[in-house]
TORKOL-4160 file (C-alpha; in steps of 0.2 Angstrom, whole numbers, padded with zeros to 4 digits, m for minus):
320
<pt num="1" X="0000" Y="0000" Z="0000"/>
<pt num="2" X="0006" Y="0018" Z="m0004"/>
<pt num="3" X="m0006" Y="0029" Z="0005"/>
<pt num="4" X="m0016" Y="0029" Z="0021"/>
<pt num="5" X="m0032" Y="0037" Z="0015"/>
<pt num="6" X="m0041" Y="0028" Z="0030"/>
<pt num="7" X="m0037" Y="0031" Z="0048"/>
<pt num="8" X="m0024" Y="0020" Z="0056"/>
<pt num="9" X="m0019" Y="0012" Z="0039"/>
<pt num="10" X="0000" Y="0008" Z="0038"/>
<pt num="11" X="0009" Y="0009" Z="0022"/>
<pt num="12" X="0021" Y="m0003" Z="0014"/>
<pt num="13" X="0033" Y="0011" Z="0008"/>
<pt num="14" X="0033" Y="0019" Z="0026"/>
<pt num="15" X="0042" Y="0004" Z="0032"/>
<pt num="16" X="0053" Y="0002" Z="0017"/>
<pt num="17" X="0071" Y="0008" Z="0020"/>
<pt num="18" X="0077" Y="0022" Z="0009"/>
<pt num="19" X="0091" Y="0011" Z="0003"/>
<pt num="20" X="0091" Y="m0008" Z="0001"/>
<pt num="21" X="0096" Y="m0019" Z="0016"/>
<pt num="22" X="0099" Y="m0034" Z="0006"/>
<pt num="23" X="0096" Y="m0052" Z="0012"/>
<pt num="24" X="0106" Y="m0064" Z="0023"/>
<pt num="25" X="0116" Y="m0075" Z="0011"/>
<pt num="26" X="0109" Y="m0092" Z="0009"/>
<pt num="27" X="0092" Y="m0088" Z="0017"/>
<pt num="28" X="0082" Y="m0091" Z="0001"/>
<pt num="29" X="0083" Y="m0090" Z="m0018"/>
<pt num="30" X="0081" Y="m0073" Z="m0026"/>
<pt num="31" X="0066" Y="m0070" Z="m0036"/>
<pt num="32" X="0074" Y="m0067" Z="m0054"/>
<pt num="33" X="0059" Y="m0070" Z="m0065"/>
<pt num="34" X="0051" Y="m0053" Z="m0062"/>
<pt num="35" X="0034" Y="m0050" Z="m0070"/>
<pt num="36" X="0031" Y="m0032" Z="m0076"/>
<pt num="37" X="0012" Y="m0035" Z="m0076"/>
<pt num="38" X="0007" Y="m0046" Z="m0061"/>
<pt num="39" X="0000" Y="m0064" Z="m0064"/>
<pt num="40" X="m0015" Y="m0061" Z="m0053"/>
<pt num="41" X="m0021" Y="m0047" Z="m0065"/>
<pt num="42" X="m0017" Y="m0057" Z="m0081"/>
<pt num="43" X="m0027" Y="m0072" Z="m0075"/>
<pt num="44" X="m0043" Y="m0061" Z="m0077"/>
<pt num="45" X="m0040" Y="m0062" Z="m0095"/>
<pt num="46" X="m0034" Y="m0080" Z="m0096"/>
<pt num="47" X="m0044" Y="m0097" Z="m0098"/>
<pt num="48" X="m0045" Y="m0110" Z="m0085"/>
<pt num="49" X="m0028" Y="m0117" Z="m0089"/>
<pt num="50" X="m0020" Y="m0100" Z="m0086"/>
<pt num="51" X="m0017" Y="m0097" Z="m0104"/>
<pt num="52" X="m0018" Y="m0081" Z="m0114"/>
<pt num="53" X="m0017" Y="m0077" Z="m0132"/>
<pt num="54" X="m0002" Y="m0066" Z="m0134"/>
<pt num="55" X="m0003" Y="m0054" Z="m0150"/>
<pt num="56" X="0014" Y="m0048" Z="m0155"/>
<pt num="57" X="0013" Y="m0031" Z="m0163"/>
<pt num="58" X="0008" Y="m0027" Z="m0177"/>
<pt num="59" X="m0003" Y="m0043" Z="m0176"/>
<pt num="60" X="0006" Y="m0054" Z="m0188"/>
<pt num="61" X="0011" Y="m0067" Z="m0174"/>
<pt num="62" X="m0002" Y="m0074" Z="m0161"/>
<pt num="63" X="0003" Y="m0088" Z="m0149"/>
<pt num="64" X="m0003" Y="m0096" Z="m0133"/>
<pt num="65" X="0007" Y="m0091" Z="m0117"/>
<pt num="66" X="0005" Y="m0095" Z="m0098"/>
<pt num="67" X="0002" Y="m0081" Z="m0086"/>
<pt num="68" X="0017" Y="m0088" Z="m0078"/>
<pt num="69" X="0028" Y="m0083" Z="m0093"/>
<pt num="70" X="0019" Y="m0067" Z="m0099"/>
<pt num="71" X="0028" Y="m0051" Z="m0096"/>
<pt num="72" X="0043" Y="m0059" Z="m0087"/>
<pt num="73" X="0059" Y="m0050" Z="m0088"/>
<pt num="74" X="0074" Y="m0058" Z="m0079"/>
<pt num="75" X="0081" Y="m0048" Z="m0065"/>
<pt num="76" X="0071" Y="m0033" Z="m0069"/>
<pt num="77" X="0068" Y="m0028" Z="m0051"/>
<pt num="78" X="0084" Y="m0036" Z="m0043"/>
<pt num="79" X="0096" Y="m0023" Z="m0037"/>
<pt num="80" X="0115" Y="m0025" Z="m0034"/>
<pt num="81" X="0120" Y="m0017" Z="m0018"/>
<pt num="82" X="0136" Y="m0008" Z="m0013"/>
<pt num="83" X="0144" Y="m0023" Z="m0006"/>
<pt num="84" X="0140" Y="m0033" Z="m0022"/>
<pt num="85" X="0126" Y="m0043" Z="m0015"/>
<pt num="86" X="0109" Y="m0043" Z="m0023"/>
<pt num="87" X="0091" Y="m0039" Z="m0016"/>
<pt num="88" X="0074" Y="m0042" Z="m0023"/>
<pt num="89" X="0065" Y="m0032" Z="m0009"/>
<pt num="90" X="0054" Y="m0023" Z="m0023"/>
<pt num="91" X="0046" Y="m0040" Z="m0027"/>
<pt num="92" X="0041" Y="m0042" Z="m0009"/>
<pt num="93" X="0034" Y="m0024" Z="m0008"/>
<pt num="94" X="0025" Y="m0026" Z="m0025"/>
<pt num="95" X="0017" Y="m0042" Z="m0019"/>
<pt num="96" X="0008" Y="m0034" Z="m0005"/>
<pt num="97" X="0000" Y="m0021" Z="m0017"/>
<pt num="98" X="m0005" Y="m0035" Z="m0029"/>
<pt num="99" X="m0013" Y="m0045" Z="m0015"/>
<pt num="100" X="m0023" Y="m0030" Z="m0010"/>
<pt num="101" X="m0029" Y="m0027" Z="m0027"/>
<pt num="102" X="m0035" Y="m0045" Z="m0030"/>
<pt num="103" X="m0047" Y="m0044" Z="m0015"/>
<pt num="104" X="m0052" Y="m0026" Z="m0021"/>
<pt num="105" X="m0055" Y="m0031" Z="m0039"/>
<pt num="106" X="m0065" Y="m0046" Z="m0033"/>
<pt num="107" X="m0076" Y="m0035" Z="m0023"/>
<pt num="108" X="m0079" Y="m0022" Z="m0037"/>
<pt num="109" X="m0080" Y="m0034" Z="m0052"/>
<pt num="110" X="m0086" Y="m0051" Z="m0046"/>
<pt num="111" X="m0097" Y="m0046" Z="m0031"/>
<pt num="112" X="m0102" Y="m0029" Z="m0039"/>
<pt num="113" X="m0102" Y="m0020" Z="m0022"/>
<pt num="114" X="m0107" Y="m0001" Z="m0024"/>
<pt num="115" X="m0104" Y="0012" Z="m0020"/>
<pt num="116" X="m0085" Y="0009" Z="m0020"/>
<pt num="117" X="m0079" Y="0006" Z="m0002"/>
<pt num="118" X="m0065" Y="0017" Z="0002"/>
<pt num="119" X="m0053" Y="0003" Z="0005"/>
<pt num="120" X="m0057" Y="m0005" Z="m0011"/>
<pt num="121" X="m0054" Y="0012" Z="m0020"/>
<pt num="122" X="m0037" Y="0014" Z="m0011"/>
<pt num="123" X="m0031" Y="m0003" Z="m0015"/>
<pt num="124" X="m0035" Y="m0002" Z="m0033"/>
<pt num="125" X="m0028" Y="0016" Z="m0034"/>
<pt num="126" X="m0012" Y="0009" Z="m0026"/>
<pt num="127" X="m0011" Y="m0005" Z="m0038"/>
<pt num="128" X="m0014" Y="0006" Z="m0054"/>
<pt num="129" X="m0001" Y="0018" Z="m0048"/>
<pt num="130" X="0012" Y="0004" Z="m0046"/>
<pt num="131" X="0007" Y="m0004" Z="m0063"/>
<pt num="132" X="0009" Y="0013" Z="m0072"/>
<pt num="133" X="0026" Y="0016" Z="m0064"/>
<pt num="134" X="0034" Y="m0001" Z="m0065"/>
<pt num="135" X="0034" Y="m0006" Z="m0083"/>
<pt num="136" X="0049" Y="m0006" Z="m0094"/>
<pt num="137" X="0045" Y="0009" Z="m0104"/>
<pt num="138" X="0048" Y="0020" Z="m0089"/>
<pt num="139" X="0066" Y="0013" Z="m0088"/>
<pt num="140" X="0068" Y="0014" Z="m0107"/>
<pt num="141" X="0063" Y="0033" Z="m0107"/>
<pt num="142" X="0075" Y="0036" Z="m0093"/>
<pt num="143" X="0089" Y="0028" Z="m0102"/>
<pt num="144" X="0085" Y="0038" Z="m0118"/>
<pt num="145" X="0085" Y="0054" Z="m0108"/>
<pt num="146" X="0102" Y="0049" Z="m0100"/>
<pt num="147" X="0110" Y="0045" Z="m0117"/>
<pt num="148" X="0104" Y="0062" Z="m0123"/>
<pt num="149" X="0113" Y="0070" Z="m0109"/>
<pt num="150" X="0129" Y="0060" Z="m0112"/>
<pt num="151" X="0128" Y="0065" Z="m0130"/>
<pt num="152" X="0121" Y="0081" Z="m0135"/>
<pt num="153" X="0122" Y="0087" Z="m0117"/>
<pt num="154" X="0112" Y="0100" Z="m0107"/>
<pt num="155" X="0114" Y="0119" Z="m0112"/>
<pt num="156" X="0114" Y="0130" Z="m0097"/>
<pt num="157" X="0118" Y="0149" Z="m0093"/>
<pt num="158" X="0129" Y="0152" Z="m0078"/>
<pt num="159" X="0127" Y="0166" Z="m0066"/>
<pt num="160" X="0139" Y="0177" Z="m0076"/>
<pt num="161" X="0129" Y="0174" Z="m0091"/>
<pt num="162" X="0141" Y="0162" Z="m0100"/>
<pt num="163" X="0132" Y="0148" Z="m0110"/>
<pt num="164" X="0140" Y="0131" Z="m0106"/>
<pt num="165" X="0135" Y="0113" Z="m0110"/>
<pt num="166" X="0135" Y="0100" Z="m0097"/>
<pt num="167" X="0138" Y="0082" Z="m0102"/>
<pt num="168" X="0135" Y="0067" Z="m0091"/>
<pt num="169" X="0149" Y="0054" Z="m0091"/>
<pt num="170" X="0145" Y="0039" Z="m0102"/>
<pt num="171" X="0149" Y="0027" Z="m0088"/>
<pt num="172" X="0134" Y="0033" Z="m0078"/>
<pt num="173" X="0121" Y="0028" Z="m0091"/>
<pt num="174" X="0119" Y="0010" Z="m0084"/>
<pt num="175" X="0118" Y="0017" Z="m0066"/>
<pt num="176" X="0106" Y="0030" Z="m0069"/>
<pt num="177" X="0094" Y="0019" Z="m0080"/>
<pt num="178" X="0095" Y="0003" Z="m0070"/>
<pt num="179" X="0084" Y="m0005" Z="m0058"/>
<pt num="180" X="0090" Y="0004" Z="m0042"/>
<pt num="181" X="0085" Y="0021" Z="m0047"/>
<pt num="182" X="0069" Y="0015" Z="m0056"/>
<pt num="183" X="0063" Y="0007" Z="m0039"/>
<pt num="184" X="0068" Y="0023" Z="m0030"/>
<pt num="185" X="0058" Y="0033" Z="m0042"/>
<pt num="186" X="0043" Y="0021" Z="m0039"/>
<pt num="187" X="0044" Y="0023" Z="m0021"/>
<pt num="188" X="0045" Y="0042" Z="m0022"/>
<pt num="189" X="0031" Y="0044" Z="m0035"/>
<pt num="190" X="0018" Y="0030" Z="m0031"/>
<pt num="191" X="0009" Y="0039" Z="m0016"/>
<pt num="192" X="0006" Y="0055" Z="m0026"/>
<pt num="193" X="0000" Y="0045" Z="m0042"/>
<pt num="194" X="m0011" Y="0034" Z="m0031"/>
<pt num="195" X="m0019" Y="0050" Z="m0023"/>
<pt num="196" X="m0022" Y="0058" Z="m0039"/>
<pt num="197" X="m0031" Y="0042" Z="m0045"/>
<pt num="198" X="m0041" Y="0040" Z="m0030"/>
<pt num="199" X="m0048" Y="0058" Z="m0031"/>
<pt num="200" X="m0054" Y="0056" Z="m0049"/>
<pt num="201" X="m0071" Y="0051" Z="m0054"/>
<pt num="202" X="m0072" Y="0032" Z="m0057"/>
<pt num="203" X="m0083" Y="0024" Z="m0070"/>
<pt num="204" X="m0085" Y="0005" Z="m0071"/>
<pt num="205" X="m0091" Y="m0002" Z="m0087"/>
<pt num="206" X="m0097" Y="m0020" Z="m0088"/>
<pt num="207" X="m0098" Y="m0030" Z="m0104"/>
<pt num="208" X="m0109" Y="m0045" Z="m0106"/>
<pt num="209" X="m0105" Y="m0050" Z="m0125"/>
<pt num="210" X="m0090" Y="m0039" Z="m0129"/>
<pt num="211" X="m0073" Y="m0043" Z="m0122"/>
<pt num="212" X="m0058" Y="m0032" Z="m0118"/>
<pt num="213" X="m0039" Y="m0035" Z="m0121"/>
<pt num="214" X="m0025" Y="m0029" Z="m0110"/>
<pt num="215" X="m0006" Y="m0027" Z="m0114"/>
<pt num="216" X="0012" Y="m0026" Z="m0107"/>
<pt num="217" X="0007" Y="m0008" Z="m0103"/>
<pt num="218" X="m0011" Y="m0009" Z="m0096"/>
<pt num="219" X="m0013" Y="0009" Z="m0090"/>
<pt num="220" X="m0020" Y="0019" Z="m0104"/>
<pt num="221" X="m0018" Y="0038" Z="m0103"/>
<pt num="222" X="m0029" Y="0049" Z="m0115"/>
<pt num="223" X="m0024" Y="0067" Z="m0120"/>
<pt num="224" X="m0035" Y="0082" Z="m0118"/>
<pt num="225" X="m0043" Y="0090" Z="m0134"/>
<pt num="226" X="m0029" Y="0101" Z="m0141"/>
<pt num="227" X="m0015" Y="0093" Z="m0132"/>
<pt num="228" X="0001" Y="0098" Z="m0141"/>
<pt num="229" X="0008" Y="0084" Z="m0152"/>
<pt num="230" X="0024" Y="0077" Z="m0145"/>
<pt num="231" X="0022" Y="0083" Z="m0128"/>
<pt num="232" X="0020" Y="0070" Z="m0114"/>
<pt num="233" X="0004" Y="0064" Z="m0106"/>
<pt num="234" X="0005" Y="0060" Z="m0087"/>
<pt num="235" X="m0007" Y="0056" Z="m0073"/>
<pt num="236" X="m0009" Y="0074" Z="m0069"/>
<pt num="237" X="m0013" Y="0080" Z="m0087"/>
<pt num="238" X="m0023" Y="0065" Z="m0094"/>
<pt num="239" X="m0041" Y="0069" Z="m0097"/>
<pt num="240" X="m0045" Y="0050" Z="m0096"/>
<pt num="241" X="m0036" Y="0035" Z="m0088"/>
<pt num="242" X="m0042" Y="0018" Z="m0093"/>
<pt num="243" X="m0037" Y="0001" Z="m0086"/>
<pt num="244" X="m0047" Y="m0015" Z="m0089"/>
<pt num="245" X="m0049" Y="m0024" Z="m0073"/>
<pt num="246" X="m0056" Y="m0040" Z="m0081"/>
<pt num="247" X="m0060" Y="m0046" Z="m0099"/>
<pt num="248" X="m0078" Y="m0040" Z="m0095"/>
<pt num="249" X="m0075" Y="m0024" Z="m0085"/>
<pt num="250" X="m0067" Y="m0008" Z="m0088"/>
<pt num="251" X="m0062" Y="0005" Z="m0076"/>
<pt num="252" X="m0061" Y="0023" Z="m0082"/>
<pt num="253" X="m0056" Y="0038" Z="m0072"/>
<pt num="254" X="m0061" Y="0056" Z="m0078"/>
<pt num="255" X="m0057" Y="0073" Z="m0072"/>
<pt num="256" X="m0074" Y="0080" Z="m0072"/>
<pt num="257" X="m0086" Y="0082" Z="m0056"/>
<pt num="258" X="m0100" Y="0071" Z="m0061"/>
<pt num="259" X="m0095" Y="0058" Z="m0048"/>
<pt num="260" X="m0093" Y="0038" Z="m0049"/>
<pt num="261" X="m0104" Y="0028" Z="m0060"/>
<pt num="262" X="m0108" Y="0012" Z="m0068"/>
<pt num="263" X="m0112" Y="0009" Z="m0086"/>
<pt num="264" X="m0117" Y="m0006" Z="m0097"/>
<pt num="265" X="m0104" Y="m0009" Z="m0111"/>
<pt num="266" X="m0109" Y="m0007" Z="m0129"/>
<pt num="267" X="m0099" Y="m0011" Z="m0145"/>
<pt num="268" X="m0093" Y="0007" Z="m0148"/>
<pt num="269" X="m0085" Y="0008" Z="m0131"/>
<pt num="270" X="m0077" Y="m0009" Z="m0132"/>
<pt num="271" X="m0069" Y="m0004" Z="m0148"/>
<pt num="272" X="m0063" Y="0012" Z="m0142"/>
<pt num="273" X="m0055" Y="0004" Z="m0126"/>
<pt num="274" X="m0047" Y="m0010" Z="m0136"/>
<pt num="275" X="m0040" Y="0001" Z="m0149"/>
<pt num="276" X="m0033" Y="0013" Z="m0135"/>
<pt num="277" X="m0025" Y="m0002" Z="m0127"/>
<pt num="278" X="m0017" Y="m0009" Z="m0143"/>
<pt num="279" X="m0010" Y="0009" Z="m0147"/>
<pt num="280" X="m0003" Y="0010" Z="m0129"/>
<pt num="281" X="0005" Y="m0007" Z="m0129"/>
<pt num="282" X="0024" Y="m0008" Z="m0133"/>
<pt num="283" X="0026" Y="m0025" Z="m0139"/>
<pt num="284" X="0012" Y="m0037" Z="m0134"/>
<pt num="285" X="m0007" Y="m0037" Z="m0132"/>
<pt num="286" X="m0015" Y="m0051" Z="m0122"/>
<pt num="287" X="m0033" Y="m0057" Z="m0122"/>
<pt num="288" X="m0043" Y="m0073" Z="m0118"/>
<pt num="289" X="m0040" Y="m0087" Z="m0130"/>
<pt num="290" X="m0059" Y="m0088" Z="m0134"/>
<pt num="291" X="m0061" Y="m0069" Z="m0138"/>
<pt num="292" X="m0056" Y="m0059" Z="m0153"/>
<pt num="293" X="m0056" Y="m0041" Z="m0146"/>
<pt num="294" X="m0044" Y="m0034" Z="m0159"/>
<pt num="295" X="m0055" Y="m0039" Z="m0174"/>
<pt num="296" X="m0056" Y="m0025" Z="m0186"/>
<pt num="297" X="m0043" Y="m0014" Z="m0178"/>
<pt num="298" X="m0027" Y="m0008" Z="m0186"/>
<pt num="299" X="m0013" Y="m0013" Z="m0174"/>
<pt num="300" X="0003" Y="m0002" Z="m0173"/>
<pt num="301" X="0021" Y="m0007" Z="m0175"/>
<pt num="302" X="0030" Y="m0011" Z="m0159"/>
<pt num="303" X="0036" Y="0005" Z="m0150"/>
<pt num="304" X="0055" Y="0005" Z="m0149"/>
<pt num="305" X="0058" Y="0023" Z="m0143"/>
<pt num="306" X="0049" Y="0033" Z="m0130"/>
<pt num="307" X="0056" Y="0051" Z="m0131"/>
<pt num="308" X="0048" Y="0060" Z="m0145"/>
<pt num="309" X="0054" Y="0077" Z="m0139"/>
<pt num="310" X="0066" Y="0084" Z="m0125"/>
<pt num="311" X="0051" Y="0090" Z="m0116"/>
<pt num="312" X="0042" Y="0073" Z="m0116"/>
<pt num="313" X="0049" Y="0067" Z="m0099"/>
<pt num="314" X="0041" Y="0082" Z="m0090"/>
<pt num="315" X="0024" Y="0074" Z="m0087"/>
<pt num="316" X="0032" Y="0059" Z="m0079"/>
<pt num="317" X="0037" Y="0069" Z="m0064"/>
<pt num="318" X="0023" Y="0073" Z="m0052"/>
<pt num="319" X="0025" Y="0090" Z="m0045"/>
<pt num="320" X="0007" Y="0092" Z="m0037"/>
């Protein structure tokens, strides 16, 4: 949990040390098969065997994959400590958030409890915040920024009016774009992101016949009308935020003042959400093997770069 929106509620991050403490050698094996989208979430799009259909962009290759293998990146959250040992502390912290979300999504989607209980709202907001921040595109963007600073450099004006260019040593690229600083970034930003998600209006849409897809980047941010091309979209400036909670249920968060609501899903909204999900994916889209939610959609090429302009990273940093 990232935030305490109810009285006396403890948070995971409040008890996490600022730096990693590591593990006693030999106590247990490190978790090296790290899921960038957690298994318990993906199971809601899988069949009874735990299998998904994985669509590789731009859609020419489709294959069956287990939730145990989907979105696995080896050692993605394993941090090397100053003494040379390794820590998988992040996986332990993430698992608490994921476990809380399992219960909360079950309450909201399966039991259809309404209005949204505050603890359910908190747990889902915390999980969506984590999911938004934990995925590989965040780290890829960081690396692109760092590489740019090492190459072109950062032009600045000194107090005397002199124009100089600061360049970062190339040997710092791996350190500044690796798992350690990524996880510190998550720990620093997650509470603020979750709070902004909590405070938005929530609309839950249920589908009876149509189905939803998810992807390797399941939190979709939609720009406001007139949003400048090439500028970044973040939690603070997105007009809508979508994440499917289940193959039959979508959660959308707006920035209006109409309050929470529930809606019956129709074909038009399913197509809109699935198209947005496909365009937000970096490499893979996932759906239930019995479904075909991408039918009729033009799927994009895999996204290999994140930084469109030097200003694109600004929306990632929460200043509110």
